[in-house]
Biopython code that builds the backbone (N, CA, C, O; Angstrom):
import numpy as np
from Bio.PDB.StructureBuilder import StructureBuilder

atoms = [
    (1, "MET", "N", (11.361, 8.264, -1.602)),
    (1, "MET", "CA", (11.616, 9.480, -2.317)),
    (1, "MET", "C", (12.226, 10.490, -1.354)),
    (1, "MET", "O", (11.911, 10.495, -0.164)),
    (2, "THR", "N", (13.092, 11.336, -1.872)),
    (2, "THR", "CA", (13.675, 12.432, -1.096)),
    (2, "THR", "C", (13.570, 13.704, -1.920)),
    (2, "THR", "O", (13.825, 13.697, -3.125)),
    (3, "VAL", "N", (13.195, 14.792, -1.266)),
    (3, "VAL", "CA", (13.035, 16.067, -1.953)),
    (3, "VAL", "C", (13.392, 17.196, -0.988)),
    (3, "VAL", "O", (13.225, 17.057, 0.223)),
    (4, "SER", "N", (13.880, 18.307, -1.521)),
    (4, "SER", "CA", (14.137, 19.498, -0.716)),
    (4, "SER", "C", (12.832, 20.236, -0.472)),
    (4, "SER", "O", (11.938, 20.226, -1.319)),
    (5, "SER", "N", (12.724, 20.872, 0.676)),
    (5, "SER", "CA", (11.523, 21.598, 1.045)),
    (5, "SER", "C", (11.119, 22.585, -0.053)),
    (5, "SER", "O", (11.943, 23.366, -0.526)),
    (6, "GLY", "N", (9.848, 22.544, -0.453)),
    (6, "GLY", "CA", (9.326, 23.425, -1.489)),
    (6, "GLY", "C", (9.529, 22.937, -2.908)),
    (6, "GLY", "O", (8.965, 23.501, -3.846)),
    (7, "ASP", "N", (10.334, 21.888, -3.078)),
    (7, "ASP", "CA", (10.607, 21.364, -4.416)),
    (7, "ASP", "C", (9.693, 20.195, -4.747)),
    (7, "ASP", "O", (8.880, 19.759, -3.932)),
    (8, "ARG", "N", (9.855, 19.704, -5.965)),
    (8, "ARG", "CA", (9.050, 18.560, -6.401)),
    (8, "ARG", "C", (9.931, 17.413, -6.815)),
    (8, "ARG", "O", (11.099, 17.597, -7.158)),
    (9, "CYS", "N", (9.363, 16.229, -6.780)),
    (9, "CYS", "CA", (10.029, 15.036, -7.279)),
    (9, "CYS", "C", (8.946, 14.158, -7.897)),
    (9, "CYS", "O", (7.757, 14.370, -7.657)),
    (10, "SER", "N", (9.353, 13.182, -8.684)),
    (10, "SER", "CA", (8.349, 12.355, -9.346)),
    (10, "SER", "C", (8.804, 10.911, -9.432)),
    (10, "SER", "O", (9.987, 10.591, -9.315)),
    (11, "ILE", "N", (7.821, 10.055, -9.640)),
    (11, "ILE", "CA", (8.080, 8.647, -9.904)),
    (11, "ILE", "C", (7.307, 8.266, -11.153)),
    (11, "ILE", "O", (6.260, 8.837, -11.456)),
    (12, "ARG", "N", (7.828, 7.318, -11.850)),
    (12, "ARG", "CA", (7.177, 6.812, -13.054)),
    (12, "ARG", "C", (6.609, 5.450, -12.733)),
    (12, "ARG", "O", (7.303, 4.597, -12.180)),
    (13, "LEU", "N", (5.346, 5.238, -13.077)),
    (13, "LEU", "CA", (4.716, 3.943, -12.850)),
    (13, "LEU", "C", (5.274, 2.943, -13.851)),
    (13, "LEU", "O", (5.332, 3.213, -15.050)),
    (14, "ARG", "N", (5.674, 1.814, -13.358)),
    (14, "ARG", "CA", (6.209, 0.768, -14.229)),
    (14, "ARG", "C", (5.271, -0.423, -14.230)),
    (14, "ARG", "O", (4.500, -0.632, -13.294)),
    (15, "HIS", "N", (5.351, -1.182, -15.276)),
    (15, "HIS", "CA", (4.533, -2.387, -15.384)),
    (15, "HIS", "C", (5.220, -3.509, -14.618)),
    (15, "HIS", "O", (6.191, -4.093, -15.100)),
    (16, "SER", "N", (4.711, -3.813, -13.414)),
    (16, "SER", "CA", (5.327, -4.871, -12.624)),
    (16, "SER", "C", (4.859, -6.247, -13.062)),
    (16, "SER", "O", (5.617, -7.213, -12.977)),
    (17, "SER", "N", (3.633, -6.349, -13.526)),
    (17, "SER", "CA", (3.154, -7.655, -13.960)),
    (17, "SER", "C", (2.417, -7.583, -15.290)),
    (17, "SER", "O", (2.424, -8.554, -16.047)),
    (18, "GLY", "N", (1.800, -6.485, -15.582)),
    (18, "GLY", "CA", (1.063, -6.302, -16.825)),
    (18, "GLY", "C", (0.876, -4.815, -17.040)),
    (18, "GLY", "O", (1.383, -4.013, -16.256)),
    (19, "PRO", "N", (0.160, -4.424, -18.083)),
    (19, "PRO", "CA", (0.000, -2.997, -18.375)),
    (19, "PRO", "C", (-0.826, -2.269, -17.316)),
    (19, "PRO", "O", (-1.737, -2.842, -16.717)),
    (20, "THR", "N", (-0.491, -0.995, -17.099)),
    (20, "THR", "CA", (-1.233, -0.125, -16.196)),
    (20, "THR", "C", (-2.077, 0.806, -17.042)),
    (20, "THR", "O", (-1.576, 1.427, -17.979)),
    (21, "PHE", "N", (-3.366, 0.907, -16.712)),
    (21, "PHE", "CA", (-4.275, 1.746, -17.492)),
    (21, "PHE", "C", (-4.578, 3.076, -16.826)),
    (21, "PHE", "O", (-4.778, 4.083, -17.506)),
    (22, "SER", "N", (-4.612, 3.086, -15.505)),
    (22, "SER", "CA", (-4.925, 4.330, -14.814)),
    (22, "SER", "C", (-4.377, 4.279, -13.396)),
    (22, "SER", "O", (-4.031, 3.219, -12.876)),
    (23, "ALA", "N", (-4.310, 5.449, -12.792)),
    (23, "ALA", "CA", (-3.877, 5.559, -11.401)),
    (23, "ALA", "C", (-4.690, 6.664, -10.753)),
    (23, "ALA", "O", (-5.141, 7.596, -11.419)),
    (24, "GLU", "N", (-4.871, 6.545, -9.442)),
    (24, "GLU", "CA", (-5.568, 7.579, -8.701)),
    (24, "GLU", "C", (-4.970, 7.696, -7.306)),
    (24, "GLU", "O", (-4.452, 6.726, -6.752)),
    (25, "ILE", "N", (-5.050, 8.886, -6.757)),
    (25, "ILE", "CA", (-4.557, 9.123, -5.408)),
    (25, "ILE", "C", (-5.620, 8.629, -4.431)),
    (25, "ILE", "O", (-6.785, 9.018, -4.522)),
    (26, "VAL", "N", (-5.214, 7.771, -3.500)),
    (26, "VAL", "CA", (-6.122, 7.213, -2.504)),
    (26, "VAL", "C", (-6.029, 8.010, -1.202)),
    (26, "VAL", "O", (-7.047, 8.287, -0.568)),
    (27, "GLN", "N", (-4.811, 8.375, -0.805)),
    (27, "GLN", "CA", (-4.591, 9.178, 0.393)),
    (27, "GLN", "C", (-3.618, 10.297, 0.042)),
    (27, "GLN", "O", (-2.506, 10.040, -0.418)),
    (28, "ARG", "N", (-4.035, 11.521, 0.258)),
    (28, "ARG", "CA", (-3.201, 12.679, -0.056)),
    (28, "ARG", "C", (-2.148, 12.888, 1.023)),
    (28, "ARG", "O", (-2.358, 12.486, 2.167)),
    (29, "PRO", "N", (-1.019, 13.510, 0.686)),
    (29, "PRO", "CA", (0.001, 13.794, 1.690)),
    (29, "PRO", "C", (-0.469, 14.890, 2.653)),
    (29, "PRO", "O", (-1.308, 15.719, 2.298)),
    (30, "SER", "N", (0.072, 14.885, 3.853)),
    (30, "SER", "CA", (-0.293, 15.888, 4.858)),
    (30, "SER", "C", (0.467, 17.190, 4.695)),
    (30, "SER", "O", (-0.012, 18.247, 5.107)),
    (31, "ASN", "N", (1.660, 17.123, 4.093)),
    (31, "ASN", "CA", (2.551, 18.287, 4.049)),
    (31, "ASN", "C", (3.014, 18.635, 2.646)),
    (31, "ASN", "O", (4.121, 19.140, 2.461)),
    (32, "GLY", "N", (2.173, 18.369, 1.663)),
    (32, "GLY", "CA", (2.512, 18.673, 0.291)),
    (32, "GLY", "C", (1.330, 18.371, -0.610)),
    (32, "GLY", "O", (0.215, 18.146, -0.139)),
    (33, "THR", "N", (1.584, 18.370, -1.904)),
    (33, "THR", "CA", (0.549, 18.045, -2.886)),
    (33, "THR", "C", (1.063, 16.937, -3.787)),
    (33, "THR", "O", (2.271, 16.742, -3.922)),
    (34, "VAL", "N", (0.151, 16.224, -4.393)),
    (34, "VAL", "CA", (0.524, 15.174, -5.330)),
    (34, "VAL", "C", (-0.472, 15.186, -6.486)),
    (34, "VAL", "O", (-1.677, 15.328, -6.277)),
    (35, "VAL", "N", (0.042, 15.036, -7.704)),
    (35, "VAL", "CA", (-0.795, 14.966, -8.902)),
    (35, "VAL", "C", (-0.308, 13.820, -9.779)),
    (35, "VAL", "O", (0.845, 13.397, -9.702)),
    (36, "ILE", "N", (-1.205, 13.339, -10.600)),
    (36, "ILE", "CA", (-0.861, 12.298, -11.575)),
    (36, "ILE", "C", (-0.891, 12.934, -12.949)),
    (36, "ILE", "O", (-1.890, 13.537, -13.340)),
    (37, "GLU", "N", (0.203, 12.803, -13.680)),
    (37, "GLU", "CA", (0.283, 13.317, -15.051)),
    (37, "GLU", "C", (0.239, 12.154, -16.015)),
    (37, "GLU", "O", (0.932, 11.155, -15.825)),
    (38, "ALA", "N", (-0.563, 12.278, -17.036)),
    (38, "ALA", "CA", (-0.625, 11.340, -18.165)),
    (38, "ALA", "C", (-0.346, 9.911, -17.752)),
    (38, "ALA", "O", (0.827, 9.539, -17.797)),
    (39, "PRO", "N", (-1.211, 9.130, -17.385)),
    (39, "PRO", "CA", (-1.370, 8.238, -16.236)),
    (39, "PRO", "C", (-0.128, 7.540, -15.708)),
    (39, "PRO", "O", (-0.254, 6.674, -14.842)),
    (40, "HIS", "N", (1.059, 7.871, -16.184)),
    (40, "HIS", "CA", (2.215, 7.085, -15.762)),
    (40, "HIS", "C", (3.275, 7.851, -14.976)),
    (40, "HIS", "O", (4.379, 7.337, -14.795)),
    (41, "ARG", "N", (2.979, 9.062, -14.502)),
    (41, "ARG", "CA", (3.938, 9.807, -13.683)),
    (41, "ARG", "C", (3.195, 10.456, -12.523)),
    (41, "ARG", "O", (2.150, 11.080, -12.706)),
    (42, "ILE", "N", (3.754, 10.297, -11.321)),
    (42, "ILE", "CA", (3.177, 10.893, -10.124)),
    (42, "ILE", "C", (4.171, 11.939, -9.614)),
    (42, "ILE", "O", (5.353, 11.655, -9.425)),
    (43, "ILE", "N", (3.662, 13.155, -9.396)),
    (43, "ILE", "CA", (4.521, 14.267, -8.977)),
    (43, "ILE", "C", (4.104, 14.728, -7.583)),
    (43, "ILE", "O", (2.941, 15.043, -7.334)),
    (44, "TYR", "N", (5.082, 14.758, -6.685)),
    (44, "TYR", "CA", (4.889, 15.230, -5.313)),
    (44, "TYR", "C", (5.637, 16.544, -5.154)),
    (44, "TYR", "O", (6.767, 16.679, -5.625)),
    (45, "ARG", "N", (5.009, 17.518, -4.490)),
    (45, "ARG", "CA", (5.677, 18.789, -4.159)),
    (45, "ARG", "C", (5.441, 19.038, -2.679)),
    (45, "ARG", "O", (4.304, 19.033, -2.206)),
    (46, "SER", "N", (6.544, 19.258, -1.948)),
    (46, "SER", "CA", (6.408, 19.519, -0.517)),
    (46, "SER", "C", (5.965, 20.959, -0.284)),
    (46, "SER", "O", (6.189, 21.841, -1.113)),
    (47, "ARG", "N", (5.344, 21.165, 0.844)),
    (47, "ARG", "CA", (4.960, 22.503, 1.258)),
    (47, "ARG", "C", (6.237, 23.272, 1.585)),
    (47, "ARG", "O", (7.121, 22.745, 2.259)),
    (48, "ALA", "N", (6.339, 24.501, 1.117)),
    (48, "ALA", "CA", (7.521, 25.331, 1.375)),
    (48, "ALA", "C", (7.714, 25.489, 2.880)),
    (48, "ALA", "O", (6.764, 25.783, 3.606)),
    (49, "GLY", "N", (8.942, 25.294, 3.341)),
    (49, "GLY", "CA", (9.275, 25.441, 4.744)),
    (49, "GLY", "C", (9.134, 24.171, 5.556)),
    (49, "GLY", "O", (9.641, 24.094, 6.675)),
    (50, "TYR", "N", (8.454, 23.170, 5.012)),
    (50, "TYR", "CA", (8.273, 21.919, 5.758)),
    (50, "TYR", "C", (9.525, 21.053, 5.633)),
    (50, "TYR", "O", (10.098, 20.932, 4.550)),
    (51, "VAL", "N", (9.947, 20.451, 6.749)),
    (51, "VAL", "CA", (11.047, 19.486, 6.774)),
    (51, "VAL", "C", (10.592, 18.319, 7.630)),
    (51, "VAL", "O", (10.140, 18.515, 8.758)),
    (52, "GLY", "N", (10.705, 17.110, 7.107)),
    (52, "GLY", "CA", (10.278, 15.925, 7.846)),
    (52, "GLY", "C", (9.815, 14.849, 6.886)),
    (52, "GLY", "O", (10.216, 14.826, 5.722)),
    (53, "ASN", "N", (8.975, 13.964, 7.372)),
    (53, "ASN", "CA", (8.482, 12.861, 6.557)),
    (53, "ASN", "C", (7.044, 13.106, 6.145)),
    (53, "ASN", "O", (6.278, 13.746, 6.866)),
    (54, "ASP", "N", (6.691, 12.598, 4.996)),
    (54, "ASP", "CA", (5.333, 12.691, 4.478)),
    (54, "ASP", "C", (5.022, 11.385, 3.764)),
    (54, "ASP", "O", (5.937, 10.658, 3.379)),
    (55, "THR", "N", (3.764, 11.084, 3.584)),
    (55, "THR", "CA", (3.368, 9.872, 2.853)),
    (55, "THR", "C", (2.131, 10.167, 2.020)),
    (55, "THR", "O", (1.354, 11.073, 2.320)),
    (56, "PHE", "N", (1.973, 9.388, 0.980)),
    (56, "PHE", "CA", (0.733, 9.378, 0.209)),
    (56, "PHE", "C", (0.559, 7.986, -0.365)),
    (56, "PHE", "O", (1.507, 7.205, -0.435)),
    (57, "THR", "N", (-0.669, 7.685, -0.776)),
    (57, "THR", "CA", (-0.980, 6.361, -1.307)),
    (57, "THR", "C", (-1.696, 6.526, -2.642)),
    (57, "THR", "O", (-2.570, 7.379, -2.793)),
    (58, "TYR", "N", (-1.312, 5.703, -3.599)),
    (58, "TYR", "CA", (-2.018, 5.704, -4.875)),
    (58, "TYR", "C", (-2.399, 4.272, -5.236)),
    (58, "TYR", "O", (-1.804, 3.313, -4.745)),
    (59, "ALA", "N", (-3.393, 4.148, -6.098)),
    (59, "ALA", "CA", (-3.821, 2.851, -6.611)),
    (59, "ALA", "C", (-3.658, 2.875, -8.119)),
    (59, "ALA", "O", (-3.967, 3.871, -8.773)),
    (60, "ARG", "N", (-3.173, 1.775, -8.663)),
    (60, "ARG", "CA", (-3.068, 1.682, -10.120)),
    (60, "ARG", "C", (-3.884, 0.502, -10.607)),
    (60, "ARG", "O", (-3.905, -0.564, -9.991)),
    (61, "ARG", "N", (-4.552, 0.715, -11.722)),
    (61, "ARG", "CA", (-5.411, -0.310, -12.308)),
    (61, "ARG", "C", (-4.798, -0.781, -13.613)),
    (61, "ARG", "O", (-4.273, 0.012, -14.394)),
    (62, "GLY", "N", (-4.873, -2.076, -13.833)),
    (62, "GLY", "CA", (-4.329, -2.630, -15.057)),
    (62, "GLY", "C", (-4.696, -4.086, -15.200)),
    (62, "GLY", "O", (-5.743, -4.534, -14.735)),
    (63, "LEU", "N", (-3.809, -4.817, -15.856)),
    (63, "LEU", "CA", (-4.011, -6.251, -16.069)),
    (63, "LEU", "C", (-2.835, -7.025, -15.498)),
    (63, "LEU", "O", (-1.699, -6.552, -15.507)),
    (64, "SER", "N", (-3.120, -8.214, -15.006)),
    (64, "SER", "CA", (-2.056, -9.101, -14.537)),
    (64, "SER", "C", (-1.422, -9.774, -15.753)),
    (64, "SER", "O", (-1.831, -9.527, -16.888)),
    (65, "THR", "N", (-0.432, -10.617, -15.516)),
    (65, "THR", "CA", (0.239, -11.304, -16.624)),
    (65, "THR", "C", (-0.691, -12.260, -17.370)),
    (65, "THR", "O", (-0.429, -12.607, -18.522)),
    (66, "ASN", "N", (-1.774, -12.686, -16.721)),
    (66, "ASN", "CA", (-2.738, -13.550, -17.429)),
    (66, "ASN", "C", (-4.010, -12.775, -17.800)),
    (66, "ASN", "O", (-5.087, -13.355, -17.934)),
    (67, "ASN", "N", (-3.861, -11.448, -17.963)),
    (67, "ASN", "CA", (-4.913, -10.540, -18.450)),
    (67, "ASN", "C", (-6.136, -10.431, -17.540)),
    (67, "ASN", "O", (-7.222, -10.106, -18.019)),
    (68, "ALA", "N", (-5.989, -10.688, -16.268)),
    (68, "ALA", "CA", (-7.076, -10.483, -15.314)),
    (68, "ALA", "C", (-6.979, -9.048, -14.777)),
    (68, "ALA", "O", (-5.874, -8.561, -14.536)),
    (69, "PRO", "N", (-8.107, -8.368, -14.587)),
    (69, "PRO", "CA", (-8.069, -7.025, -14.017)),
    (69, "PRO", "C", (-7.430, -7.054, -12.625)),
    (69, "PRO", "O", (-7.670, -7.974, -11.843)),
    (70, "VAL", "N", (-6.621, -6.046, -12.326)),
    (70, "VAL", "CA", (-5.948, -5.992, -11.041)),
    (70, "VAL", "C", (-5.842, -4.537, -10.582)),
    (70, "VAL", "O", (-5.663, -3.626, -11.391)),
    (71, "VAL", "N", (-5.958, -4.338, -9.255)),
    (71, "VAL", "CA", (-5.746, -3.031, -8.640)),
    (71, "VAL", "C", (-4.659, -3.218, -7.604)),
    (71, "VAL", "O", (-4.768, -4.075, -6.727)),
    (72, "ARG", "N", (-3.618, -2.421, -7.703)),
    (72, "ARG", "CA", (-2.525, -2.467, -6.728)),
    (72, "ARG", "C", (-2.466, -1.124, -6.010)),
    (72, "ARG", "O", (-2.491, -0.068, -6.642)),
    (73, "THR", "N", (-2.387, -1.174, -4.691)),
    (73, "THR", "CA", (-2.290, 0.033, -3.880)),
    (73, "THR", "C", (-0.857, 0.152, -3.388)),
    (73, "THR", "O", (-0.280, -0.809, -2.880)),
    (74, "VAL", "N", (-0.282, 1.353, -3.546)),
    (74, "VAL", "CA", (1.121, 1.589, -3.205)),
    (74, "VAL", "C", (1.209, 2.799, -2.276)),
    (74, "VAL", "O", (0.672, 3.865, -2.576)),
    (75, "ARG", "N", (1.888, 2.623, -1.154)),
    (75, "ARG", "CA", (2.117, 3.736, -0.218)),
    (75, "ARG", "C", (3.538, 4.241, -0.433)),
    (75, "ARG", "O", (4.491, 3.462, -0.434)),
    (76, "ILE", "N", (3.669, 5.548, -0.616)),
    (76, "ILE", "CA", (4.965, 6.170, -0.868)),
    (76, "ILE", "C", (5.367, 7.009, 0.335)),
    (76, "ILE", "O", (4.579, 7.815, 0.829)),
    (77, "SER", "N", (6.588, 6.819, 0.803)),
    (77, "SER", "CA", (7.167, 7.641, 1.867)),
    (77, "SER", "C", (8.090, 8.662, 1.236)),
    (77, "SER", "O", (8.882, 8.340, 0.352)),
    (78, "VAL", "N", (7.980, 9.891, 1.696)),
    (78, "VAL", "CA", (8.790, 10.986, 1.182)),
    (78, "VAL", "C", (9.563, 11.611, 2.348)),
    (78, "VAL", "O", (8.990, 11.935, 3.388)),
    (79, "ARG", "N", (10.852, 11.771, 2.155)),
    (79, "ARG", "CA", (11.678, 12.467, 3.148)),
    (79, "ARG", "C", (11.934, 13.866, 2.591)),
    (79, "ARG", "O", (12.541, 14.026, 1.532)),
    (80, "VAL", "N", (11.462, 14.875, 3.321)),
    (80, "VAL", "CA", (11.615, 16.268, 2.897)),
    (80, "VAL", "C", (12.751, 16.887, 3.725)),
    (80, "VAL", "O", (12.694, 16.931, 4.954)),
    (81, "THR", "N", (13.779, 17.361, 3.017)),
    (81, "THR", "CA", (14.969, 17.893, 3.677)),
    (81, "THR", "C", (15.043, 19.408, 3.502)),
    (81, "THR", "O", (14.382, 19.978, 2.633)),
    (82, "ALA", "N", (15.848, 20.042, 4.331)),
    (82, "ALA", "CA", (16.081, 21.485, 4.212)),
    (82, "ALA", "C", (16.898, 21.749, 2.955)),
    (82, "ALA", "O", (17.656, 20.885, 2.514)),
    (83, "ARG", "N", (16.755, 22.892, 2.398)),
    (83, "ARG", "CA", (17.510, 23.252, 1.186)),
    (83, "ARG", "C", (18.969, 23.383, 1.474)),
    (83, "ARG", "O", (19.752, 23.680, 0.571)),
]
sb = StructureBuilder()
sb.init_structure("model")
sb.init_model(0)
sb.init_chain("A")
sb.init_seg("    ")
for serial, (resi, resn, name, xyz) in enumerate(atoms, 1):
    if name == "N":
        sb.init_residue(resn, " ", resi, " ")
    sb.init_atom(name, np.array(xyz, "f"), 0.0, 1.0, " ", f" {name:<3s}", serial, name[0])
structure = sb.get_structure()
């Protein structure tokens, strides 16, 4: 992900193998905030004035293609640029 300092960007959770039922933030970013909206969109906002790299990790819960419960953990890298 790439975002300008102080701005926000988002990703939409997609079904890679089966349906996703919920998501939660496992590790918060050091230089911004992250929230989950209506369990399929994750929104990151960088801290105003910050320029550099940031990361956060989320876990999503759902079912595999053969309907077994599954938890997938995803680490997201964010590049925060100057305006």
